[in-house]
TIGU-913125 format. One record per residue (C-alpha): residue in three letters; x, y, z. Coordinates in steps of 0.5 Angstrom, whole numbers, padded with zeros to 4 digits, always signed. Layout:
alaXYZ
...
This chain:
met-0124-0041-0016
thr-0122-0041-0008
ala-0120-0036-0005
val-0112-0039-0006
glu-0113-0038-0013
glu-0115-0031-0012
ser-0110-0029-0007
ala-0104-0032-0013
thr-0108-0028-0018
ala-0108-0021-0015
val-0100-0022-0013
ala-0098-0024-0020
pro-0099-0018-0023
ala-0095-0014-0019
ala-0090-0019-0018
val-0088-0018-0025
pro-0086-0012-0026
asp-0082-0013-0019
gln-0078-0019-0023
arg-0078-0015-0029
arg-0075-0009-0025
val-0069-0014-0022
arg-0067-0017-0029
arg-0066-0010-0032
met-0063-0007-0025
ala-0058-0013-0026
ile-0057-0012-0034
ala-0055-0004-0032
arg-0051-0006-0026
trp-0047-0012-0030
thr-0046-0007-0036
ala-0044-0001-0031
ile-0038-0006-0029
val-0036-0008-0036
val-0036+0000-0038
trp-0031+0001-0032
ala-0027-0005-0033
ala-0026-0004-0040
val-0025+0005-0039
ile-0019+0003-0033
val-0015-0002-0038
tyr-0017+0003-0043
arg-0013+0008-0039
thr-0008+0004-0036
val-0005+0002-0042
thr-0005+0008-0046
asp-0003+0013-0041
gly+0000+0008-0035
phe-0001+0005-0028
ala-0005+0009-0023
phe+0001+0011-0018
asn-0003+0017-0014
arg-0008+0015-0009
glu-0013+0021-0012
leu-0013+0017-0018
val-0013+0009-0015
leu-0019+0013-0010
leu-0023+0015-0016
tyr-0022+0008-0020
val-0025+0005-0014
cys-0030+0009-0012
thr-0033+0008-0019
gly-0033+0002-0020
leu-0036+0001-0014
ala-0041+0006-0016
ala-0042+0001-0022
ala-0043-0005-0017
ser-0048-0001-0013
ile-0053-0001-0019
gly-0060-0003-0016
gln-0056-0004-0009
gly-0062+0000-0006
arg-0058+0007-0003
arg-0051+0004-0002
ile-0049+0007-0008
leu-0050+0014-0003
tyr-0047+0011+0002
ile-0040+0011-0003
val-0039+0018-0001
arg-0041+0018+0006
asp-0036+0012+0008
trp-0030+0013+0003
leu-0030+0021+0002
pro-0028+0022+0010
phe-0024+0016+0008
ala-0020+0020+0002
leu-0019+0027+0005
val-0015+0023+0011
leu-0010+0020+0005
ile-0010+0026+0001
ala-0007+0030+0008
tyr-0003+0025+0010
asp+0001+0026+0003
leu+0001+0033+0003
ser+0004+0033+0009
arg+0009+0027+0008
gly+0014+0033+0005
ala+0014+0037+0010
ala+0016+0033+0015
asp+0023+0035+0015
met+0021+0041+0017
ile+0021+0040+0024
gly+0028+0040+0023
arg+0031+0034+0026
pro+0038+0032+0023
thr+0037+0026+0018
leu+0040+0020+0020
trp+0045+0017+0014
glu+0051+0012+0017
trp+0047+0009+0022
pro+0042+0005+0018
ala+0048+0003+0014
glu+0052+0000+0021
val+0046-0003+0023
asp+0046-0007+0017
arg+0053-0009+0016
trp+0053-0010+0024
leu+0046-0016+0022
phe+0050-0019+0016
phe+0058-0019+0019
gly+0059-0014+0015
thr+0055-0014+0010
val+0050-0009+0007
pro+0046-0013+0003
thr+0043-0009-0002
val+0050-0008-0005
trp+0051-0015-0004
leu+0045-0017-0008
gln+0047-0013-0013
glu+0053-0015-0014
glu+0051-0022-0015
leu+0043-0020-0019
lys+0044-0014-0023
leu+0044-0015-0030
pro+0045-0010-0035
his+0038-0011-0037
pro+0033-0013-0033
pro+0031-0020-0033
trp+0024-0023-0033
trp+0024-0023-0025
glu+0025-0017-0025
val+0018-0015-0028
val+0016-0020-0023
ile+0019-0015-0017
ser+0016-0008-0021
gly+0009-0011-0020
val+0010-0013-0013
tyr+0013-0006-0011
met+0007-0003-0015
ser+0002-0007-0011
phe+0003-0003-0005
phe-0001+0003-0009
ile-0007-0001-0011
leu-0008-0007-0007
pro-0010-0004+0000
tyr-0015-0001-0004
val-0018-0007-0008
val-0018-0010-0001
ala-0022-0005+0002
ala-0026-0004-0004
ala-0028-0012-0003
leu-0029-0012+0005
trp-0033-0005+0003
leu-0038-0010-0002
arg-0039-0016+0003
asp-0038-0014+0010
arg-0038-0006+0012
glu-0035-0007+0019
glu-0029-0011+0016
trp-0028-0005+0012
lys-0028+0000+0018
ala-0024-0005+0022
phe-0019-0005+0016
ile-0019+0003+0015
arg-0017+0003+0022
leu-0011+0000+0020
phe-0010+0002+0014
val-0010+0010+0017
gly-0008+0008+0024
leu+0000+0005+0020
ser+0000+0011+0016
ala-0001+0016+0021
ala+0004+0013+0025
gly+0010+0012+0020
leu+0008+0020+0018
ala+0010+0022+0025
ile+0017+0017+0026
tyr+0019+0020+0019
ala+0018+0027+0023
ile+0021+0026+0028
val+0027+0021+0025
pro+0028+0022+0019
ala+0032+0017+0015
ala+0036+0017+0008
pro+0035+0010+0004
pro+0041+0006+0001
trp+0040+0009-0006
ala+0041+0016-0004
ala+0046+0014+0001
ala+0050+0011-0004
arg+0051+0018-0008
cys+0054+0021-0002
thr+0060+0021+0002
pro+0061+0022+0009
ser+0064+0029+0008
asp+0057+0031+0004
val+0052+0029+0010
ala+0056+0030+0016
asp+0051+0035+0018
gly+0046+0030+0017
pro+0042+0035+0012
ala+0035+0032+0009
asn+0036+0034+0001
pro+0042+0035+0000
gly+0045+0036-0007
cys+0049+0029-0008
met+0042+0025-0007
phe+0041+0028-0014
lys+0046+0026-0017
ser+0048+0019-0020
ala+0052+0015-0016
arg+0057+0014-0021
gly+0064+0016-0020
val+0062+0018-0012
pro+0069+0016-0009
asp+0068+0009-0004
gly+0061+0007-0007
gly+0058+0013-0002
leu+0057+0011+0005
leu+0055+0004+0002
gly+0061+0002+0000
ala+0063+0000-0007
met+0061-0006-0010
gln+0067-0011-0010
ala+0064-0015-0016
thr+0059-0014-0022
gln+0054-0018-0027
asp+0058-0018-0034
gly+0056-0010-0037
ala+0053-0009-0030
asn+0053-0002-0028
gly+0059-0002-0021
trp+0056+0003-0018
ile+0049+0002-0013
glu+0042+0004-0017
arg+0035+0005-0015
ile+0033+0001-0020
val+0026-0001-0018
gly+0023+0002-0024
arg+0027-0002-0029
gly+0022-0008-0031
trp+0016-0004-0033
gly+0022-0002-0038
lys+0022-0010-0040
leu+0015-0010-0042
asn+0016-0003-0045
leu+0011+0001-0040
his+0016+0006-0041
ser+0010+0011-0039
ala+0009+0007-0032
thr+0016+0007-0030
ala+0016+0015-0032
leu+0009+0015-0027
leu+0013+0011-0021
asp+0019+0017-0022
gln+0016+0023-0021
gly+0011+0020-0016
gln+0017+0018-0012
ala+0020+0025-0013
ser+0014+0028-0010
val+0015+0025-0003
asn+0019+0025+0003
leu+0026+0022+0001
val+0028+0021+0007
ala+0023+0017+0010
ala+0025+0011+0010
ile+0025+0010+0017
pro+0020+0004+0018
ser+0018+0001+0011
leu+0012+0003+0010
his+0012-0001+0004
ala+0015-0007+0009
gly+0010-0004+0013
met+0004-0004+0010
thr+0005-0011+0006
ala+0006-0015+0013
ala-0002-0011+0016
val-0005-0013+0010
ala-0002-0021+0010
met-0004-0021+0018
phe-0011-0018+0017
leu-0013-0023+0012
trp-0009-0029+0015
asn-0017-0030+0018
arg-0021-0028+0013
val-0019-0032+0007
his-0019-0039+0006
arg-0013-0043+0008
gly-0010-0044+0001
trp-0009-0036+0000
arg-0005-0037+0007
pro+0001-0038+0003
leu+0001-0033-0001
leu+0000-0029+0004
val+0007-0031+0008
ala+0010-0030+0001
tyr+0008-0023-0001
pro+0012-0019+0005
leu+0018-0023+0004
val+0018-0022-0003
met+0016-0014-0002
ala+0023-0015+0003
phe+0027-0018-0002
thr+0025-0012-0007
leu+0026-0007-0002
val+0033-0008-0001
tyr+0036-0011-0008
thr+0033-0005-0011
ala+0036+0000-0006
glu+0029+0003-0003
his+0030+0000+0004
tyr+0035-0003+0008
val+0034-0009+0012
ile+0033-0005+0018
asp+0028+0000+0016
ile+0024-0007+0013
leu+0024-0010+0020
leu+0021-0005+0024
gly+0017-0003+0019
trp+0014-0011+0020
ala+0014-0009+0028
leu+0010-0002+0027
ala+0004-0007+0023
val+0004-0011+0029
val+0004-0005+0034
val-0001-0002+0031
leu-0005-0008+0030
leu-0004-0010+0037
val-0007-0003+0039
ile-0013-0003+0035
ala-0015-0010+0038
arg-0014-0007+0045
ile-0018-0001+0043
asn-0023-0006+0041
ala-0023-0010+0046
arg-0024-0005+0050
ser-0029-0002+0046
ser-0034-0008+0047
arg-0033-0008+0054
arg-0036-0001+0055
ser-0041-0004+0051
ala-0043-0011+0054
ala-0042-0007+0061
arg-0048-0001+0059
ala-0052-0007+0056
ala-0052-0010+0062
ser-0054-0004+0066
ala-0060-0003+0061
ser-0062-0010+0063
val-0061-0009+0070
ala-0065-0003+0071
ala-0070-0006+0066
ser-0071-0011+0070
glu-0072-0007+0077
ser-0077-0002+0074
């Protein structure tokens, strides 16, 4: 027997257990992923979609743990990377409801006036509900309910995919997400603003002093004189209600997902109700699209264009936001992206300068 043959014979027994271990880990990983997916589907069917950040983060992190089985110490990095992120988001949620404690008067009429100016005397929310709202939700309201809900899920899915693929890309996305959320919170505290559905329930006399949570906004818009601050609807589709409604959850009802509608209503009632400017739904949607633009195949780009536009339509039609809220949300996303890009460029220049200095010092020594 040659020396090469003897060497191969010596290595083979050790390699076999390693291959078996890799296969066992792969089986365990895919089994865990299948079980995780089955649990998520079961909970979604029985309890409805997850709309709160804590539950979504729990789903994401347990999925990442399943996908990390057999991947060395990566499973331990989930706690290191996602726990601080989770704490920041939870603190953000807890602080949103306290924005009105600063005492700034709430903007009630200004957003509606801006929309009238932009659209030659017409408030787009009023016009869209006049032209499109039916007594019962059509099929396309299922789509827009899903688009609205995607705000609560898609950013975390993107973050999870980036974490599995490239941690540096993940960190870049997290900086964008947290930066945009923090900027939105600061603006909400300084410039609280009521959304269209609330303005339709209140008259000018109800909100003359700029209150944050007047009693009128917790009542129906039915019977409010002159359509409240938005103005009365001039026409309706046969059988549709003749007042502006908050209808973003109607699509779930068409699918008999009433638990999803109830969870959405509960979530909407628990946050700051006068945090309309800017629209973080619009801003985050645009930010995700811009972030992914050069990171996905060209074939996905039409979807990246359509997604913010469909979200904008959803928010205006369902009386969640004015058009000006959406424009300001998009503008905020651009500003945050530019600020982060400048900070990254400055950091890169400093790193390059330090490396050059170290190289010069090494050459001189």
